[in-house]
C-alpha positions in Angstrom: 131.3 37.5 116.8 132.5 41.2 117.6 135.3 40.5 115.2 132.9 39.8 111.8 130.6 42.6 112.9 132.9 45.2 113.6 134.0 45.9 110.3 130.9 45.8 108.6 129.5 48.2 111.2 132.3 50.6 110.5 132.3 50.4 106.7 128.6 50.3 106.6 128.1 53.5 108.7 127.4 56.7 107.1 128.8 58.8 109.9 132.1 57.2 111.3 131.0 55.4 114.7 132.4 54.9 117.9 133.1 51.8 119.3 133.7 51.1 122.6 134.1 47.2 124.0 135.4 47.1 127.7 134.8 44.4 130.5 134.0 45.8 134.2 137.1 44.1 135.6 139.5 41.7 135.4 139.6 37.6 137.0 140.2 37.4 140.6 141.8 34.5 140.0 145.6 35.5 139.8 145.8 38.2 142.3 145.2 41.5 142.7 147.2 42.5 139.5 145.3 40.3 137.5 141.8 41.3 139.2 142.3 45.1 137.3 143.0 44.3 134.1 140.6 44.3 131.5 139.3 43.8 128.0 139.4 47.5 126.8 139.2 48.3 123.1 138.0 51.9 121.4 137.6 53.0 117.5 137.3 56.8 117.9 138.8 57.8 114.6 139.0 61.8 115.3 140.2 60.6 118.8 142.9 57.9 118.2 145.8 60.5 118.7 144.5 60.9 122.0 144.6 57.4 123.1 147.8 56.2 125.5 149.4 52.9 126.3 148.5 53.2 130.2 145.1 54.9 129.9 142.6 53.7 132.3 138.6 53.8 131.8 138.2 56.6 133.9 139.5 58.6 130.7 138.2 57.2 128.0 134.5 59.2 128.1 137.0 62.5 129.0 138.5 62.1 125.7 135.5 61.1 123.5 133.6 64.0 125.3 136.5 66.7 125.0 137.0 65.5 121.3 133.8 64.9 120.0 131.2 67.0 121.5 134.1 70.1 122.7 134.2 69.6 126.1 137.1 70.8 128.4 136.8 67.8 131.0 140.6 67.0 130.7 142.2 63.8 131.9 142.0 62.3 135.9 145.0 60.4 137.4 145.0 57.0 135.5 144.6 55.3 139.2 143.0 51.4 139.8 142.1 50.6 143.2 141.4 47.2 144.6 139.5 45.8 147.5 139.4 42.6 149.1 136.3 40.6 149.2 134.7 41.6 152.8 137.0 44.6 153.2 135.3 46.6 150.5 136.6 50.3 152.1 139.8 48.9 152.3 141.5 50.1 149.2 144.6 49.5 147.6 146.1 51.1 144.7 147.5 48.8 141.9 150.2 50.3 140.1 149.6 51.0 136.5 151.3 48.5 134.4 148.6 48.2 131.3 149.8 48.0 128.0 147.4 49.4 124.8 147.8 47.8 121.8 147.1 49.1 118.2 
């Protein structure tokens, strides 16, 4: 349904909208690496050049606020962490191998 409604929203908006479609985490099936993979799609015309292939959610709103509201949050390291069920405070850093598409 998103593929049907998003073009209509974008084309019929007086002001170019900002659209964020994102999941909170990947599937726990398939191991640790799969658990940090998410669906993340961003439409922000003025910030388009600021997004990069290995971006993680920690920097999305920082880029949007810096671009649209002239803030100076800057970027944080793009890191992802995992903790196994029952070991909630035993964090393991997962290498960032994500690749964004156009």
